[in-house]
N, C-alpha and C positions, 0 to 999 in steps of 0.2 A: 300156139297155146302155151308152150314152155316159155317163149319170149315174154308173153303177157304176164305169166306168173312171176318171172324173174324181175320184170319191171315193177310189178306190184310189191314184191318183197323189198326191192331196192328203195322204192318210194316210202314204204313203211319204216325201213331202217333210217332213212333220211329224216322223216318226221320225228322219230324217237330221238335221234341225235340232236335235232334242233330244239326239241322240248327239253332234253337234258341240259344242253348248253344254256338255254334261257333260264332253266330252273336254277342251275349253278350260279348264273350271273345274278339272278334275283336274290339267291341265298347270300352270295358274296356282298351284294349291295345292302341287304338287310343287316349283315354282320357289321357293316361300317356305319350303321345308323346309331350305334351306341359306343360308349367308351370301354375299351379293354385295357387292363393293366396286366401285362405278362411279367411276373417276377422271375428273374433268373436265379441261379443257384448261389450268386453272390449278393442277392438282395437288391439288385438294380432294377428299378421299374422301367419297363418298356411300354409306353403309353400310346395306344392306337385309337384315334378318334376321327370323326368326320370333319371337325373344324378345330381351330385353335382355342376357342372358348371352352370346348369340351376337353381338350388336352389340358388346359389349365385347371379345370375342375379335377381331372384325374391326378394332376401334379400336386395339387393341394391335398387331396386324399392320400396320395402316396407319401408325401412328406410327414403327414400326421401319423401314418402307420409306422414310419421309421424313426421319427424324432418328436413325437407328439408332446411328451412332457417338457422337453427342452423348448419347443416352439411356444407353448402356452406360457412358460415363464418369461421368455424373451419378449413376447407380445405384451404381457402384463407390465413389464418394465417400460416398454416403449410408450405405453399409454400414460405412464407416470402414476400408476395406481398399484404398484407392487407392494408398497407398505400397507395399503388398504386391504390387499388380499392376503399378505403373508407376514406382516409385522415389521418391527423396528429395523431389522437388518437391512431392509430394502429402502429405508428412508433416504440415505445419501443418493441412491440412484434416482428416486422420484424427484428430489430437489434439483438434480442436474437436468433431468428431462424437461421439467417445467421451466427452469431457468433458461434453457436453450430454446424454449418455445416450440418444442417438437409436436405436442398434441394439436395446437392451433394451426401450425403450419401444415401438418398432415391433412387437416380438413381443407385448407386452402388449396393444397396441391390436388386433392381429390376433385374438387370443384373445377379445377383448371384442365383436367384430362378430357380427351375427346369422349363422346358417348361410348364408342367402341372400347376404348381403353378402360373406362369405368366398368364395363361389362367383364372385361378380362380380369380386373382386380377383384371384382365381386365373385367371379367364377372360382378363382384361386382360393379366396376365403371361404366360399361356399363348399368347396371340396373338403377343406379342413373341418368345417362344421358338420358336414355329412359323416365324416369318419367318426367324429365324436359322438354323434347320435347313434351310429350303428355299432360302435365298439366301446361303450363307456367303461367297460370292465378292464380295458387295456390302458387306461389313462389314470393318473394319480387323482384321487378325489379332491385333494387340496387345490389342484390346478384347474379344475373344471369351471371355477367361478369366472374365468376369462371368457368363456363362450357367451354369446356368439361372436365370432371374429368378423371383421368387415374389411372392405377395401381401404378404408382410412387407416386401419391397424397395419396393413401391409406397408403403406407409405411411411407411417411413423417408424416402423422397424427399419425400413430402408434408410431413412435419415439418421437414425441413431447409429447405425453401423457405418455408413459411408461418410457422412459429414462430421459426426461427433465421436468417431473412433479412429478410422483411417486418416481422416483429414485433420481433425482437431480433437485429440483424446481428452478425457475429463481432467487428468492431472496435467497442469500447464507445462511442466518441464520434463514430462515423461517422454521416452523414446517412441516415436510414431511406429506403428507396426509395419515394418518393412522387411520383405523377404521375397524371394522367388528367382528362378532361372527361366529364361525363355530363349529358344533358338529358332531361327528360320533359315533353311538351307536351300539354295537355288538348284535347279537341275544341273547347272554346270559343275556343282560340287557333289552331286549325288550319283552313285554308281548306276542306279536305275534310270537316271535322267528325269526323275520326278521330284518335285519339291517336297521337303520334309519340314515338319514342325514339332517342336518339343515344348510341352506345357508342364511346368514344374513349380507351382507356387509353394511358398513356405509360410506357414502361419501356426499359431498355437493349436493344440489338439483339444480344444474345448470351446464351449459357449458359441457365440455367433460367428466364430472363425471356421467352424467345421464346413467341409464341402459335402454336397449331396449330389451323387452321380445319377444321371437319368438319360433316357432316350425318348424323344417325342416323334410321333409320325402322324401326319394327316395326308390327304391327297395332294396338298400343296407343299408341305414342309416336312423335312426329315432332318432331325438335329440330335446330336449326342454331345454330352458335356457335363458340366457341374455348376451348381448354384450354391452360393453360401446359404446355409440352412435358414429356412423361413422366407427366402426370396423366391419370387415367381418366375424369374427369367434366368436362363443359363448364362453365366458370366464368362466362362471359358468354354469354348464349344467349337464344333465343326459340323458342316453338312457335307453332302457328296461333292460340293464344288470348292469349298474353301474352309478355312478355320483360323482361329486367333487364340492367343493367350495374353495374359496381363501380368505385369509386375508393378509394384509400388515405385513411383518415380521420385527423384530428388526435386521436390516442388514445395514452394511456400504458398499454401492456399489459405493461410490464416494470418492475421496481423493483430498484434497487441498494441493498443494505443494508450498512452498515459495522458490523462485529463487533469487539468488544474481546477480544483473546486473553487467556487465563488458563490456565496449566498446559498440558495437552494439548488444551484445548478453547477455548470462548468463553463470555463472560459472558451469562447468561440468567436473567432474573427473580430477581436476587439470588444466584444460584448459578453453577455452571460446568457446561456441557453439552459432551460430547465430539463431535467431528466423526465422521461416518460416512466411512470410508475404504475405497476399493476400488482394488486394483492391477490394471492391465491391461497386456498385453504386445502391442505393435504390431510387426508384421513389416514390414521395409523391403527392397525388392528392390535389389540392388546392380548396378552396370554389368556385372559379370561373370556375372550370373545367380544368384549366391548371395544369401542373406538375412542381415540382422542383425536383432536384436530390441531394442526399446527399452521400458523400463518407464514407465508413466504412472500416477501416483497421482491419483485423482479424489477430492476431498473434498466433502462436503455438510453443510450445516447445516439447521435447520428452515426456513430462508428459501430454500434452493436451493443450487445448485452454487457452489463457491468459485472466483472468477475470479482474484483476486490475494491475496497474503499476504506480510506482512513480520513483523518481530519483535513488533509490537504490534497490528496491525490486519489484518483480512481483509475482502474485498468479496465478498458473495454476490449471486447473481442469481436473481430469481423471475420466471417467465414465465407469463403467463395462457394458459389453454386446454390445458395439457398433460394435464389430467384430462378433456378432452372429445374422445373418439376417433372421433366419428361425423360428421366433416365431409363425407365423401364421400356418406354416406347422406342427409345434409341436401341436398346439391347435387342428388341424384337426385330427392328429393321436390319440390324447387323446379322441376325440369325437367318433372315429371309433373303439376304443378298446372294447373288449368283456369280458375281465377279467383283474385281477390285473397285471398279467405278461405283457400283451400288454400295459396296461396303464403305467406301470413302464418303459417299453422300450421307450415309447414316452417322458416321462418327463426326463429320464436320459440323453437325448440329451443336456439339460441345455441351451436351447435357450432363455427361459423366465428368465430375470435376477433377479427377486424377486417374492415374495408371498409364504406364507405357503399354502400348499394344504392339505385338508381333504377329504377323500375318503371313499365310502361304495359301496357294490355291492350285487347282488342277491344271491351269494354264501355265504354271511355272513361275508365277509372280511371287515375290517375297517383299515385305514392307515392314518398316519400323515407324511408329508415330509416338512422339512425346506428347501424349494426350493430356491436356491440363487446361483448366480455366485460370490462366495466368493474369493477375491484375496488372493493369497498365500503370506504371509509375513514371514520374518525370525525372527521377534520379535514383542513385543508390545501386548497390550490388546485392548478390545473394546473401552475404553475411549481414549486411545492413538491415535487410527486411526480416531477418530472423530475430532482431532485437526489438525492444519496445520503442515505438515511434511516438514523438510528440504529437498530440492530438488537438492543439488549439487553433490550427490554421487549416483551411480547405486544401492547400496544395499538397498535404500529405495523405489526404483521405481518398483512397482509390474508389472509383465508381464504375469503371469499364474493364472489360477483359480483352486480351489479344484475340483476334479472329483466328480461325483454324489455319489459314495460310501462313501465319507468322510462326507456327510451331515447328521445331526441328523434326524432320522426317526424311526417310530414304525409301526409294522404290528401286528394286533390282540393282543393287550396287555391283560394280565390276568385281569386287572381292568374292561374290557368290554366297555370302552368309551375313546374317544379322544376329545380334545377341543382346540381352540385357540381364544384368544381375543386380539391379537397383543402383547401377552406376549412372552418372550423368550421360546425356545423349551423345557426347563426343566420342565415346568408345563403343558405339553400337555396331561398328565394324572396324577393321584395322588392316592397313593404315587408315587413320581417321579421315572421313569424308565430310563430317560436320565439324565446324570450327566455332569455338565459343565467341570469338571476336565478331562473328557475323550476326550475333543475337544480343539483345539487351543483357547487361551484366547481371541482372536479377533473375534471369530465367532459371539458372542452375549453377552449381559450383563449376568453376572454370577448369578443373583438372580432375584426374582420377582419384586424388585424395578426398574428393567429396563423395566417393562411393561408400555405402554402408559398410561393406567388407571388401576392402581393396584387394585382398589376396584371393578371395573367391572370384572376383572379376578377372584378375590376372590369370587364374587357373582356367576359367572359361575361354578367354581369348587365346591362350596357348594351345588348348586342345583343338580349337577350331583352326588355328594357324598351322598346326603340325600335321593335320590330316588333309590330304588333297582331295579325298573322295570319301563319301559316307554312304553306308547302308542304314536301313531302319534299325537293325540289330546293333550295329556299331554305335548309333546314337543312344540307344538304350543303355549299352554298356558304359558309355561316357557319362550318362546321367547318374549312374551309381558310383562314379569315381570318388574315392575318399582320400586320394593323395593330398597331403597337406602342403600347400604351396609355401606356407610360412616356414616349414622345416627346411626347405631349400635355401632360405635366407639366413637362418640362424643356427641350425643344428651343428654344422661343422665348426663354427666359432665356439659354440658351447662345449663341444667335446674337446676341442683343442685347449680351451681354458681350464677344463676340469681334469684332464687326463694325468697331470702331474701332482694332483692333490694327494697327500698322504692319508686322507681320511677314508676309511673302508667303505662307508656308506656312499660317498661320492664315486668311488671306484666301481661299486656295484651299479650305480646309475649310469656311468660312462659305458660300462659293458653292455647294458640293456640298450642304450640309445645307439651305440655303434652297430648293433645287429638289427636295429629296427628297420622295417621296409618303408618308413615315412608315409604309411597309410593308416587310416582308422577303420580297417576292416575288423570283423569280429575276432579274428585270430591274431591281430597285430599286437605284438608286445613292444612297448615303448611309447605308444600313442597316448596312453593315460598319463604317463610320467611327463611327457613333453607338454601336454595340455595343462596339467596341474602347475607346471613351472611357468608357462607363459601367462596364465591367468593370475599368477602371483607377482609378476613383474610390473614395474611402472611402465606402461605402454607409451606414455607421452615422451619418454626419453630413452626408449629401448634401442633405437638403431643408430649405428655410427654413420651410415650413409642414408640421408633422407630420400624421399621420393624425388626423382629427377625426370622432367619431361623429355630429356634427351635419351633416357633409358626407361621408358614408362612401364615395361613389363617385368623388369628385374630389380627394381628399387621400390621401397627401401630395403637395405640389407645390412648385415654385420652388427655385432654387439657394441654398444657404446661404453659399457662398463662391465667387462668380463669378470672382474673379481666379485662384483655384486651378484652377477648372474650365477656364479658358482655357489655362493652362499645361499641364495634362494633355491637353487637346485637341491641342496641338502635338506632344507626345510620342506620343500615340496615332496621329496622322497618320503619323509616322515608322515606328511599329511596323506599321501597316497596309501601308505601301508595301513594307516588308521582307517581310511575310508573303504578300501577294497581288500584288505587282508594281506597283501604282498605288493612288492614293487615291480615284479616282472609279470604283472597280471595282464591277461589278454584284454583288449579293449571291450569285447563283447561280454566278458565276465564281470567287468566293472560297470558297464553301461547297458541297461536292460530295456527291452521293449516289453511293456506290460499293459494288458487290457483284460480286466476280469480274471479269469483263470488261465489265460494265455500268457506265456512269458517266453521270450527268445533273446538271444544275444544280439546286440545292435551293431550295425555298420554305418559309418557316416559320422560327421562331427560338425562343430560350429563353423559357420562361414568365416568367422574371425580368424580361424586357423588356416583358411584357404581350402576347405573341403567343398567340392561342388555338390556332393550329396550332403545335405544339411540336416542336422539334428540339434535341437535345443534340449538341454538336459538339466535336471534339478536333483539335489540330494533326496533320497528317500529314507524312511525310518530305518534305523540300524546302520547298514552299510550300503555302499554302492550308489548308483545314480539311475534315474529313470528318464526316458524320453518324454518330454511334455510338449514338443512342437517341432516344426521343421517341415520336411516333405509331407505334403498333403496329396490331394488328387493330382495325378499325373497322367499325361497322354503323350504318346509318340505316334505321329501320323505320317504316312506316305500317301501323297495325293496321286495315286495310281488309278487305273480303271480295271477292276473295282478298287476302291479305297482300301488300304491296309492300315491297321493300327493296333497298338497295345495300350492298355490302361491299367491303373491301379489306384486304390484309395486305401492307404496303409491301415488306418484305424477302423476300416469297415464302413458300411453305408447305413448304419443305424446306431442309435443310443438307447432305444426303448429296452426296458429290463427283460421283456419276453423275447427279444429278437435274437436269433442265432447268428446274426451278422455283426454283432458288437465285437470288433477287433478280429474278425475272421480272416482278414487279408494280411495280418501281421506275419504269419509263417512265410507267405510269398515274399513279402517285403524283406524279411530277414535273409532270404535266399537271393536277394537282389534280382527278382524276377517280376515281370509284369504279365497281366492276363491278356489273352487274345480278345479282340473286339467282337462282340456278338450284336449285330444290328440288322441282319436280314431275318425275316420272320422264321425261316427254316432253322437258322442257327439258334435263335431264341427258343424255339419249340424243342430243339434237341437238348437244351439245358434249362428246362422249365422247372421251377419250384412250385409256383402257384399261379392260377389264372383267376382274375376278378373281372366281373362285368359291372359297369355302372349305367344302368338303363336311363 
């Protein structure tokens, strides 16, 4: 009897347990039938959804929550209708967008996507539209005219940013936006014997250059990283298996052709070919609410759009990659890769027209790829193809790109590390394993002098060479290094040349520079004076010893004209006193991190000075200087099990006026700290600010 009762009780408990488990399973299954956005206390959206389409809906919704006003303005500009929406100030932008053919090409690109990719684009745009419908009070009234957004708008924005800013900016002779540090360290150089990856892009702190940090999770995909604002795919990212970062490469992806005019056309192969002409009508909103219309004639040749034209000549622009519409699909395949073979299959499609890629994974692989759509030429070198090219014969008109296998790339070098700081591929590791003579001369500059900031590159190489083994924390500390490599080349000569001067102001300057720690940390005295002096010098004739391939990491060095350097030092001392109040000013008292009501002293300096921690600064009203660019989203990752990482987005993860996350990471950045990664659900729940469900 007792046994029967016990068996009955045991059976009842078993039934209850099974029922509870099934109930919890059904509840859990139900919870994943909708999209959840878990906002952490730094304003980072962690998006959980049953599939990627719903993740992208949530991602669009989240971006509008954090950057809605900015995105609406950017999308209005990419449509070429910003002047119609907001007036005359936007007319130059509209002219450029239509001249480059962005609206029409965006429609062509949309039609060429797979049905699934069109759904993804529409889902992202739909998420932004949904936010606008649910929270109209949080968006500026003047910007709502851009709604509804479409998948075509997404592709127009993509083209405007990638092809007509990074690759070919609107002002012909302007400097291309180039910045970023990237490291990949193999297990052989890691104390934990896990691969390490450092992502550290440098861009302006405004407009479409802003990074948006996010986390995606579906039953199939788990991804963390950052997208440029308004973009639907994470461009720098990692999953639990692998990760990658990007830097702008030394790459000629645009060509200017000079055409000889003849009759109503231009000379071509011994004859005359007519221009293709299209007339467009741009609407411009007037202050009284009425509109005027302006006619825009867009002319094209075989070479591309006509930028300039006089009585005899015309300049045409040809841009690489306008025939490669699947950039976003490639990013998605990179995100879904589980090993280097799959990652390489994704990038070998060469849809993305530029950017170096640095890669690391949990199996211990590291890789560097000079990713670029490099036009095939029959002759010429790097410098030749930066010039304007005669356009009257077919032998100068490029029509094909080099395939993926032609590109400079390294996998698991014996050195145990890879780096890029916008230098040519030949210094991706050191001693060099890639040699310029093994590639066409037009691929990239043939020496380190072609780097954007040679001293930042040399600083990067020296730090990697001088440390036989790395931890995650040591890599983070190196990322914040503000030692000025340039000071090691010039400071001793400058002090020696100035120390015997009888002028009191120069003696004050010598005393400050002699005691300076050669860094641009917030409390460094002397960095501001040295920077002011260097920027006042003629940098073309500054060095007595030029760069020498026999000593690539320590040249150029020495002052070519010490007397002139001392004279300029005195003038720079006066300028610094005027700008910052005194000449022994601490760097962080002269250079400020400002965002809204937050203000902190800055650490870091221009890459021109050889600082690995990069800040771009600009004078502000009254005195001192303000940071306007440089370090953006950064991530330091160790591919351990489980994965370890720290991240930071210095200017915060939002620009909306109501958001508490505008600039909220500046205090951490000023302290040279990064945030721990939260990407397990329990970690996110422990740091939860808000939960949203999108049924």
